[in-house]
DODOBA-645536 format. One line per 8 residues: number of its first residue (from 0); for each residue x, y, z of C-alpha. Coordinates in Angstrom, 1 decimal, padded with zeros to 4 digits. Layout:
NUM	X Y Z  ...;
END
This chain:
0	055.1 041.1 -046.7  053.1 041.0 -043.6  055.6 041.2 -040.9  053.1 041.0 -038.0  054.0 038.7 -035.2  051.7 036.9 -032.9  049.5 039.7 -031.6  047.5 039.2 -028.5;
8	045.5 042.5 -029.3  044.3 040.9 -032.5  043.3 037.8 -030.8  041.0 039.7 -028.5  039.6 041.8 -031.4  038.8 038.6 -033.3  036.9 037.3 -030.4  034.7 040.5 -030.4;
16	036.5 042.7 -027.7  036.7 045.9 -029.7  037.3 048.2 -026.8  040.9 047.6 -026.0  043.7 049.6 -024.5  047.6 049.1 -024.0  048.9 048.4 -020.6  052.2 049.4 -019.2;
24	054.6 046.3 -019.0  055.9 045.6 -015.5  059.3 047.4 -014.8  059.1 049.4 -018.1  061.2 052.6 -018.1  058.8 055.6 -017.2  059.2 059.2 -018.8  060.4 061.8 -016.1;
32	057.4 064.0 -017.3  054.8 061.3 -016.8  052.4 061.4 -013.7  053.2 057.6 -013.6  056.7 058.6 -012.5  055.4 060.7 -009.6  053.1 057.8 -008.6  056.1 055.4 -008.5;
40	058.0 057.8 -006.4  055.2 057.9 -003.9  055.1 054.1 -003.6  052.3 053.5 -006.0  053.6 051.5 -008.9  050.9 050.9 -011.5  053.1 049.3 -014.0  051.5 046.0 -015.2;
48	048.0 047.3 -014.5  047.6 050.8 -015.7  047.2 052.0 -019.2  050.3 053.4 -021.0  052.1 053.8 -024.3  055.8 053.9 -025.4  057.5 056.9 -026.9  060.2 056.9 -029.5;
56	063.1 057.2 -026.9  061.7 053.9 -025.4  060.2 055.5 -022.3  056.6 054.9 -021.4  053.8 057.3 -020.0  050.1 057.1 -019.0  047.4 056.9 -021.7  043.9 058.4 -021.6;
64	042.1 055.1 -022.4  038.6 056.4 -021.4  038.5 058.9 -024.2  040.1 056.6 -026.9  038.1 054.0 -028.9  040.6 051.4 -030.3  040.9 050.7 -034.1  042.5 047.9 -036.1;
72	045.6 050.2 -036.7  046.0 050.5 -032.8  046.4 046.7 -032.5  049.7 046.5 -034.7  051.0 049.7 -033.1  050.4 048.7 -029.4  051.6 045.0 -030.0  055.0 046.3 -031.6;
80	055.4 048.2 -028.3  055.2 045.1 -026.2  052.2 046.5 -024.2  049.9 044.2 -022.2  046.3 044.0 -023.5  043.5 045.8 -021.4  039.8 045.5 -022.0  037.6 048.5 -021.3;
88	034.5 047.7 -019.2  031.2 049.3 -019.6  028.5 049.4 -022.3  027.2 046.0 -021.1  030.6 044.3 -020.1  031.8 044.3 -016.4  034.3 042.2 -014.5  033.5 041.1 -010.9;
96	037.1 041.7 -009.3  037.4 039.6 -006.1  040.5 041.4 -004.6  041.5 039.2 -001.6  044.5 037.0 -000.8  042.5 035.1 001.9  041.7 031.7 000.3  038.7 031.1 002.5;
104	037.2 034.5 001.7  037.9 033.9 -002.1  036.0 030.6 -001.9  033.0 032.3 -000.2  033.0 034.9 -003.1  033.3 032.3 -005.8  030.5 030.1 -004.2  028.1 033.1 -003.8;
112	028.7 034.3 -007.4  028.1 030.8 -008.8  025.0 030.3 -006.7  023.2 033.4 -008.1  024.8 033.8 -011.5  026.1 030.4 -012.4  029.6 029.5 -013.7  031.5 032.5 -015.1;
120	034.6 032.9 -017.2  037.5 033.6 -014.7  040.7 035.5 -015.2  043.6 034.7 -012.7  046.4 037.0 -011.9  047.8 036.5 -008.4  045.9 033.5 -006.8  043.5 033.4 -005.1;
128	042.5 036.8 -006.4  040.1 036.5 -009.4  038.1 038.3 -012.1  034.7 037.1 -013.2  033.6 038.3 -016.5  029.8 038.9 -017.4  027.8 040.9 -019.7  025.0 043.0 -018.1;
136	022.7 045.9 -018.5  024.3 048.7 -020.6  023.7 051.3 -017.8  025.2 049.4 -014.9  027.5 051.5 -012.9  030.8 050.9 -011.0  029.8 049.3 -007.5  031.8 047.8 -004.8;
144	031.8 046.5 -001.1  034.9 046.6 001.1  035.8 044.2 003.8  038.5 042.4 006.0  041.1 044.2 008.1  041.9 047.7 008.2  045.3 049.4 007.4  046.9 052.0 009.7;
152	044.8 054.7 008.2  041.6 052.8 009.1  040.8 051.8 005.6  039.4 048.2 004.8  042.1 046.5 002.7  039.9 044.0 000.6  037.0 044.5 -001.7  034.8 043.0 -004.4;
160	034.1 045.6 -007.1  032.2 045.4 -010.4  034.3 047.3 -012.9  032.0 049.3 -015.4  032.3 052.3 -017.7  035.4 054.2 -017.0  037.4 051.1 -015.9  039.5 048.4 -017.5;
168	041.1 045.1 -016.7  044.1 043.3 -017.9  043.2 040.5 -020.3  046.6 039.5 -021.5  050.1 040.4 -020.1  052.4 039.8 -017.2  051.3 040.1 -013.6  053.5 042.7 -011.8;
176	053.5 040.7 -008.7  054.1 037.1 -009.8  055.9 038.1 -013.1  053.8 035.4 -014.8  051.1 035.7 -017.4  047.5 036.5 -016.6  045.6 033.2 -017.3  042.1 032.1 -018.2;
184	041.6 028.5 -016.9  038.8 027.9 -019.4  040.2 030.1 -022.0  039.1 033.5 -023.1  035.5 033.3 -024.3  034.1 035.1 -027.4  032.4 038.3 -026.4  029.0 036.9 -027.6;
192	029.4 033.8 -025.3  030.1 035.8 -022.2  027.1 035.0 -019.9  024.5 037.6 -019.2  023.7 038.6 -015.7  021.1 041.3 -015.0  022.2 044.2 -013.0  019.8 043.4 -010.1;
200	021.5 040.0 -009.8  024.9 041.7 -009.6  023.7 043.9 -006.9  022.2 040.8 -005.2  025.6 039.2 -005.2  027.2 042.0 -003.3  024.2 042.2 -000.9  024.6 038.4 -000.2;
208	028.3 038.7 000.3  027.9 041.4 003.0  027.0 039.1 005.9  029.5 036.5 004.8  032.7 038.6 004.7  034.3 040.2 007.8  033.5 043.8 008.6  031.8 044.2 005.1;
216	030.9 047.8 004.2  027.6 049.1 002.7  027.2 048.7 -001.1  028.8 051.8 -002.8  027.6 052.7 -006.3  029.0 055.1 -008.6  026.2 057.5 -010.0  023.7 055.1 -008.6;
224	020.0 056.2 -009.2  017.6 056.1 -006.4  016.1 052.6 -006.0  012.5 051.9 -007.2  010.2 051.8 -004.4  009.2 048.1 -004.2  005.7 048.6 -002.8  004.8 050.7 -006.1;
232	005.5 047.5 -008.2  002.9 045.4 -006.4  -000.6 044.5 -007.9  -003.7 042.4 -007.1  -002.9 038.6 -007.3  -006.1 038.0 -009.2  -005.3 040.6 -011.9  -001.7 039.4 -012.0;
240	-002.9 035.9 -012.7  -005.1 037.1 -015.4  -002.3 039.1 -017.1  000.0 036.2 -017.0  -002.6 033.7 -018.4  -003.2 036.3 -021.2  000.5 036.7 -022.1  001.8 034.2 -024.7;
248	005.2 032.7 -024.2  006.6 033.0 -027.7  010.1 033.7 -029.0  008.7 036.7 -030.9  007.4 038.3 -027.6  010.4 037.1 -025.5  013.4 036.5 -027.9  016.1 036.1 -025.3;
256	016.9 034.3 -022.1  017.2 037.7 -020.5  013.6 038.6 -021.5  012.3 035.4 -020.1  013.9 036.0 -016.8  012.9 039.6 -016.8  009.3 038.3 -017.0  009.9 036.2 -013.9;
264	011.4 039.2 -012.1  008.3 041.2 -012.7  006.0 038.4 -011.5  007.9 038.1 -008.3  008.0 041.9 -007.8  004.3 042.2 -008.5  003.3 039.5 -006.0  005.5 040.7 -003.3;
272	006.3 038.8 000.1  003.8 036.4 001.2  002.7 035.4 -002.2  005.9 033.7 -003.5  004.4 030.2 -003.7  001.5 031.4 -005.8  003.8 033.7 -007.8  006.2 030.8 -008.7;
280	003.1 028.8 -009.9  002.1 031.5 -012.2  005.8 031.7 -013.6  006.1 027.9 -013.8  002.8 027.7 -015.8  003.8 030.4 -018.1  007.3 028.7 -018.6  005.5 025.4 -019.6;
288	003.6 027.3 -022.3  006.7 028.1 -024.3  005.4 027.7 -027.8  008.7 026.8 -029.6  010.3 024.5 -027.1  010.4 023.1 -023.5  011.7 024.7 -020.3  013.2 022.2 -017.8;
296	011.3 022.5 -014.6  014.5 022.3 -012.5  016.0 025.2 -014.4  012.9 027.3 -014.1  013.1 026.7 -010.3  016.7 027.5 -010.1  016.2 030.6 -012.1  013.3 031.7 -009.8;
304	015.4 031.1 -006.7  018.1 033.5 -008.1  015.7 036.3 -008.8  016.3 038.7 -005.8  015.1 042.1 -005.0  015.4 045.0 -005.5  013.1 044.8 -008.6  012.7 047.5 -011.3;
312	009.4 046.3 -012.9  006.3 044.8 -011.5  002.5 044.6 -012.0  002.1 047.6 -014.5  004.6 046.0 -016.9  002.8 042.8 -016.7  -000.5 044.5 -017.6  001.2 046.2 -020.6;
320	002.6 043.0 -022.0  -000.7 041.2 -021.7  -002.5 044.1 -023.5  000.3 044.2 -026.2  000.9 040.6 -026.9  -002.5 038.8 -025.7  -005.4 037.9 -027.9  -007.9 040.8 -028.3;
328	-010.2 041.1 -025.4  -008.2 038.6 -023.3  -007.0 041.2 -021.0  -008.3 044.8 -020.3  -005.6 047.2 -019.4  -008.4 049.7 -018.4  -009.4 047.3 -015.7  -005.9 047.4 -014.2;
336	-005.6 051.2 -014.4  -009.0 051.7 -012.7  -008.0 049.2 -010.0  -004.7 051.1 -009.3  -006.5 054.6 -009.4  -008.8 053.7 -006.6  -006.2 052.2 -004.3  -005.1 054.4 -001.5;
344	-001.5 055.8 -002.5  001.4 054.5 -000.7  003.6 057.4 -001.6  003.1 060.9 -002.6  001.2 061.1 -006.0  004.0 063.1 -007.7  007.4 061.6 -006.5  010.5 063.3 -007.6;
352	012.2 060.8 -010.0  016.0 061.0 -010.6  016.9 062.4 -013.9  017.8 059.9 -016.7  021.6 059.6 -017.3  022.6 061.9 -020.0  023.6 060.2 -023.3  026.4 061.9 -025.0;
360	026.9 061.6 -028.8  030.0 063.7 -029.6  030.6 064.0 -033.4  034.4 064.3 -034.1  035.5 067.5 -036.0  036.9 066.8 -039.4  040.8 067.1 -039.4  041.8 069.0 -042.6;
368	044.7 066.8 -043.3  047.0 067.0 -046.2  045.8 064.4 -048.7  049.5 063.5 -049.4  049.8 062.3 -045.9  046.9 059.9 -045.8  047.7 056.2 -045.7  047.1 054.4 -049.0;
376	044.8 051.4 -049.3  046.8 048.3 -049.5  045.8 046.7 -052.7  047.8 043.7 -053.4  046.6 042.4 -056.7  044.6 044.5 -059.1  041.5 046.0 -057.5  040.5 042.7 -055.8;
384	042.8 041.5 -053.1  043.3 044.1 -050.4  044.5 043.9 -046.8  042.2 043.9 -043.9  039.2 043.0 -046.1  037.3 040.0 -047.3  036.9 039.6 -051.2  034.8 036.9 -052.9;
392	034.9 035.0 -056.2  031.6 033.2 -057.1  030.7 030.9 -060.1  028.7 027.9 -061.0  030.1 024.4 -060.5  033.1 023.4 -062.9  033.6 027.0 -064.4  037.2 027.3 -063.3;
400	037.1 029.6 -060.0  039.5 027.3 -058.2  042.0 027.2 -061.0  041.9 030.9 -061.3  042.4 031.7 -057.8  045.4 029.1 -057.7  047.0 030.9 -060.6  046.4 034.3 -058.9;
408	048.0 032.8 -055.7  051.1 031.8 -057.6  051.3 035.2 -059.3  051.2 037.0 -055.9  053.7 034.5 -054.4  056.1 034.9 -057.5  055.4 038.6 -058.3  054.7 037.6 -061.8;
416	051.8 038.9 -063.9  050.6 035.4 -064.9  047.0 036.4 -065.7  048.0 040.0 -067.1  047.9 041.8 -063.6  051.0 042.9 -062.0  051.1 042.1 -058.3  052.1 045.0 -056.0;
424	055.0 042.9 -054.7  055.7 039.3 -053.5  053.4 038.1 -050.9  053.0 035.0 -048.6  049.9 033.3 -049.8  047.9 030.4 -048.1  045.6 028.2 -050.2  043.1 026.3 -048.1;
432	040.7 024.0 -050.1  038.1 022.2 -048.0  037.0 019.6 -050.5  039.9 018.0 -052.5  042.6 015.7 -051.1  046.1 017.2 -050.7  047.4 015.1 -053.7  044.9 016.6 -056.1;
440	045.9 020.2 -054.9  049.6 019.2 -055.4  048.7 018.1 -059.1  046.9 021.5 -059.8  049.7 023.6 -058.3  052.3 021.4 -060.4  050.4 021.9 -063.6  050.3 025.7 -063.2;
448	054.0 025.7 -062.3  054.8 023.7 -065.4  052.6 025.9 -067.6  054.1 029.2 -066.5  057.5 028.0 -066.1  057.8 028.7 -062.3  060.8 027.5 -060.3  061.4 027.1 -056.7;
456	063.4 030.4 -056.6  060.3 032.1 -058.1  058.1 031.0 -055.1  060.6 030.9 -052.3  059.0 029.9 -049.0  055.9 032.2 -049.8  053.3 029.4 -050.8  051.4 027.5 -048.2;
464	048.8 024.6 -049.1  046.3 022.7 -047.0  043.4 020.4 -047.6  040.3 020.4 -045.4  040.4 016.6 -045.4  043.5 016.6 -043.2  043.1 020.1 -041.4  039.3 021.0 -041.1;
472	038.3 024.5 -040.4  034.8 024.8 -039.0  034.3 028.2 -037.6  030.5 027.9 -036.8  028.0 025.2 -036.2  024.2 025.1 -036.3  022.9 024.3 -032.8  019.5 024.6 -031.1;
480	020.5 028.2 -030.1  021.2 029.1 -033.8  024.4 029.6 -035.5  027.2 029.3 -032.8  030.7 030.4 -033.2  033.5 027.9 -032.5  035.9 030.2 -030.7  038.9 027.9 -030.5;
488	038.9 027.4 -034.2  038.7 031.1 -034.9  041.6 031.7 -032.5  043.6 029.0 -034.1  043.0 030.5 -037.8  044.1 033.9 -036.5  047.2 032.7 -034.8  048.1 030.6 -037.7;
496	048.0 033.5 -040.1  050.1 035.7 -037.6  052.6 032.9 -037.0  053.2 032.3 -040.6  052.9 036.1 -041.6  050.3 035.3 -044.1  049.4 038.2 -046.6  046.7 036.4 -048.6;
504	044.4 033.6 -047.5  042.4 031.9 -050.1  039.5 029.8 -048.5  037.9 027.6 -051.2  035.1 026.9 -050.7  033.6 029.2 -048.2  030.8 026.8 -047.2  033.3 024.3 -045.9;
512	034.1 026.7 -043.0  030.7 026.1 -041.2  028.4 023.2 -040.5  024.8 024.0 -040.8  022.1 025.3 -043.1  022.7 028.2 -045.3  020.8 030.9 -043.5  021.3 034.7 -043.4;
520	022.4 034.3 -039.8  025.1 031.7 -040.4  026.5 033.6 -043.5  026.6 036.8 -041.7  028.3 035.3 -038.5  031.0 033.5 -040.5  031.7 036.1 -043.2  032.1 038.9 -040.6;
528	034.4 036.6 -038.6  036.6 036.2 -041.7  036.6 039.9 -042.1  037.7 040.4 -038.4  040.4 037.9 -039.0  041.6 039.8 -042.1  041.6 043.1 -040.2  043.2 041.8 -037.1;
536	046.0 039.8 -039.2  046.6 042.7 -041.6  045.8 040.1 -044.4  043.5 039.7 -047.5  041.0 036.9 -047.2  039.5 035.5 -050.5  036.3 033.5 -050.0  035.4 031.3 -053.0;
544	031.8 030.4 -053.3  029.0 029.1 -055.5  026.0 030.8 -057.1  022.4 029.9 -056.9  020.7 028.2 -059.9  020.3 030.7 -062.7  017.6 029.1 -064.8  019.2 030.5 -068.1;
552	019.5 034.1 -066.8  022.7 036.2 -067.0  024.8 035.9 -063.8  025.4 039.0 -061.7  026.8 039.6 -058.1  023.3 039.2 -056.6  023.3 035.4 -057.8  025.9 034.7 -055.1;
560	024.4 032.2 -052.7  023.8 033.6 -049.1  020.9 036.0 -049.2  023.1 039.0 -049.5  025.0 038.5 -046.3  028.2 037.3 -047.8  028.1 040.0 -050.6  027.6 042.7 -047.9;
568	030.5 041.5 -045.8  033.0 041.6 -048.9  034.7 044.8 -050.1  035.5 043.3 -053.7  033.0 041.0 -055.3  033.2 039.1 -058.7  031.4 036.3 -060.4  032.6 034.1 -063.2;
576	030.5 033.0 -066.2  031.1 030.2 -068.9  031.0 031.3 -072.4  027.5 030.9 -073.8  026.5 029.5 -077.1  025.8 033.1 -078.4  029.1 034.4 -077.2  030.9 031.4 -078.9;
584	029.1 032.4 -082.3  030.1 036.0 -081.6  033.7 035.3 -081.2  034.0 032.4 -083.7  034.7 029.7 -081.0  033.6 026.1 -081.8  030.6 025.1 -079.7  032.4 022.0 -078.6;
592	035.3 024.2 -077.1  033.4 027.0 -075.5  033.0 025.4 -072.1  036.8 025.8 -071.7  036.2 029.5 -071.6  035.0 031.9 -068.8  035.1 035.6 -067.9  034.5 037.9 -065.1;
600	030.8 038.5 -065.8  030.1 041.1 -063.1  032.3 042.7 -060.4  031.8 045.2 -057.7  034.4 047.0 -055.6  033.3 049.2 -052.8  036.5 051.2 -052.9  037.5 051.6 -056.5;
608	035.8 051.4 -060.0  035.3 047.8 -061.2  036.5 046.8 -064.7  034.7 044.1 -066.5  036.4 043.8 -070.1  034.1 041.9 -072.4  037.1 040.9 -074.6  039.1 039.5 -071.8;
616	038.6 035.7 -071.2  040.2 033.0 -069.4  040.8 029.5 -071.0  041.3 026.2 -069.1  044.3 024.6 -070.9  045.2 021.0 -070.4  048.7 020.4 -069.1  050.3 016.9 -069.1;
624	052.0 016.2 -065.8  054.3 013.5 -066.9  053.6 011.1 -063.9  052.5 008.1 -066.0  054.3 004.8 -066.9  056.7 004.1 -069.7  060.2 004.2 -070.6  060.2 007.5 -072.2;
632	059.1 011.0 -071.3  056.5 011.0 -074.2  055.0 007.7 -072.8  054.9 009.1 -069.3  053.2 012.2 -070.7  050.6 010.3 -072.6  049.7 007.9 -069.7  049.9 010.4 -067.0;
640	047.3 012.9 -065.6  046.2 015.9 -067.6  045.3 018.9 -065.4  043.4 022.1 -066.4  045.1 025.4 -065.9  043.6 028.8 -066.1  045.1 031.1 -068.7  044.4 034.5 -070.0;
648	042.9 034.8 -073.4  042.0 038.2 -075.2  039.5 037.4 -078.1  039.2 040.0 -080.8  035.5 040.2 -081.6  035.8 040.2 -085.4  032.2 039.7 -085.9  031.4 042.7 -083.9;
656	032.9 045.0 -086.6  031.1 046.7 -089.5  033.2 047.4 -092.6  032.8 050.7 -094.4  030.4 049.2 -097.0  028.2 047.6 -094.4  028.1 050.7 -092.4  027.1 052.9 -095.3;
664	024.2 050.3 -096.3  023.1 050.3 -092.6  022.9 054.0 -092.3  020.7 054.1 -095.4  018.3 051.7 -093.9  018.1 053.6 -090.6  017.8 056.9 -092.4  014.6 055.6 -094.1;
672	013.0 055.4 -090.7  010.8 053.1 -088.9  013.6 051.1 -087.0  012.7 050.7 -083.2  015.0 050.7 -080.2  013.0 048.0 -078.4  014.2 044.6 -079.0  010.7 043.3 -078.7;
680	009.5 045.3 -081.6  009.2 043.4 -085.1  011.0 046.4 -086.7  013.9 046.4 -084.2  016.9 048.2 -085.5  019.0 044.9 -084.8  017.0 043.4 -087.7  018.7 045.9 -090.0;
688	022.0 045.1 -088.6  021.4 041.3 -089.0  020.3 041.9 -092.6  023.4 043.9 -093.5  025.9 041.6 -091.7  024.2 038.2 -092.6  023.5 037.4 -089.0  020.5 035.9 -087.3;
696	018.5 038.4 -085.3  017.6 035.8 -082.7  020.7 033.6 -082.4  023.2 036.5 -082.8  021.4 038.8 -080.5  024.3 039.4 -078.3  026.7 040.3 -081.1  024.0 042.7 -082.7;
704	023.4 044.2 -079.3  027.1 045.0 -078.9  027.3 046.6 -082.5  024.4 048.8 -081.8  026.0 049.9 -078.4  029.4 050.6 -080.3  027.5 052.7 -082.9  025.9 054.7 -080.1;
712	029.5 055.3 -078.5  030.7 056.5 -081.9  027.8 058.9 -082.1  027.0 057.3 -085.5  023.4 056.7 -084.4  021.2 058.2 -081.8  017.8 057.5 -080.2  015.0 059.7 -081.4;
720	011.7 059.9 -079.5  008.3 060.4 -081.3  004.7 060.1 -080.5  002.4 057.7 -082.2  -001.2 058.4 -083.3  -002.3 057.0 -079.9  000.0 059.5 -078.2  002.3 056.8 -077.0;
728	006.1 057.6 -076.8  008.0 055.5 -079.2  011.9 055.3 -079.4  013.6 054.9 -082.9  017.2 054.4 -083.9  018.3 056.9 -086.5  021.7 058.1 -087.9  023.3 060.7 -085.8;
736	023.9 063.8 -088.2  026.0 065.7 -085.5  029.1 065.2 -087.4  027.4 066.6 -090.6  026.2 069.6 -088.6  029.7 070.1 -087.2  031.2 070.1 -090.6  028.7 072.6 -092.0;
744	029.3 074.9 -089.0  033.0 075.2 -089.7  033.0 075.2 -093.5;
END
């Protein structure tokens, strides 16, 4: 059973925050050996804000969160400790931490941030202190200004700091001062929805605050590189205009809002002071030429006003873009180079540039662990349902996939091998069907219970059932900006699984969990989010799906709808196929009954060998519910509903067996020679099989093919390669005389 309680670490993980760390709870007992104890003795109590972990004796100590990258296993362990949830900053995620208790100053900070960066997600600990969450350039470094009154040591007591690599902030937990939970007034956004603010704009925010806050210090940057000389970014206005005119405004060349704003920054930097009006006209004209949409003039003007120095790129970058993306001959990069060459240098020709920050990739040494100590994969049912992963079942319409997964759900909830597979325990299973009303789902469950003789004691409280008609789950929608995640729904699903301690969630069908077109982008987004939920909730998630039109071909995993995105996201995949006319003949099933039978036609398991048994079939059997009218049980059965239930059938392929007389005759025909391996040949060896067994070489091709495969496995026949008179390689089926040779050797 999944005994995981509500997990705030898992909630953040599902939202895309995968760099987490545990936070010491306020007032927790500290190990005497910990440096935290010495800090508390010195008057610096970091509990409630500093990272830490709990030991077996119940005491806590500090935790090296900088070196540790969290995993899904950490989520369960840290949550069980009762730790707060910290989010590591850096790698493009920062928090603007406004550390002041003066409400007037806090208002100035909020107003300045919003005027330059727009509204941002806010985390509140002790009001009016606030943290503003943004995404930014990956290489942005920790930066701050200090202000306000000084303490008895002459230090400024308030600050606005931008937390970056090597820092963290508390996203969920209890504030040590208020003893109340940290709160997000607008809710915690998904990582992908956190607004992007360029690093230059973040610096501009601090620069704008300096004259507004009392006794504000200069900007302090950790590891800050030397600023780019702004004069070196300038260019000739006529050449700038020519470059902008030659650069197309397309989504291919400028795929993101950040790319569009970077282009505006470069125009402003290239024009320099004194040409802002002319530069804005160039930018506004370029924005109006967006090929795939329209830019609102007011938004363009507002974005332009927020573009503040210092800038990083200018005229030379505009020239490069014009030459790269413009029509051939529309812009001559050589002209720009020549003009710059003959301009008098403003700085020494060979300036000392700061070294690029060193990128460290540190491979982890392999730990030679005892294999017996490694945790086992948590398979729940066969090699299909497994904790922390998504699995899929796909099939054409009306084959039996919903009935099959319902019976599997009952098997896992009861612990009984209803379809021949022994569940690895009893599990809490949730069936969510997005298409049928709840009454229909109740009928199907009742029919399966009746057929398999399941009682309330067998199932206990381990089965959960919902219809999408009364409880819709739409995790993503198609918008003008593409596939967009519906964060509150994702959070609600994860919290529901945790609250009910669900081990297995069966989602039928997958397409009901999003609104929009079936694109790779949509399938990838939603399937991976289901995978994240499975991992965070320590559950197995089964997605039931459809296949594309087959046009008579044999069904495979690749026929699952979704362009490969759904298949790639799942660890175990299977497709179901209805019994074909040829298979019905092979197994002696009446053609009128064959549509009741289906099988696993193809399966792929990334972490185990798949097993597709050609003799193992499932049959839809009709069960009378007894909910009709009449005075007797028989009348009620006859007039009531009849519901199909998936059952296991092992069909003995009698027609695939050669008796001794037939085999001897066949070996004689093959020994005479001339029987080809190719099914396209008129002298295909299968024609000899058909003649011996009284089969049709065309209609019974499936059965004949299986007979030849069986003879090869038995080493009764082999493939012999020869060259014809045209020197073409030809393959023949001949008797394999190895048994005879072996007998001669030992006689």
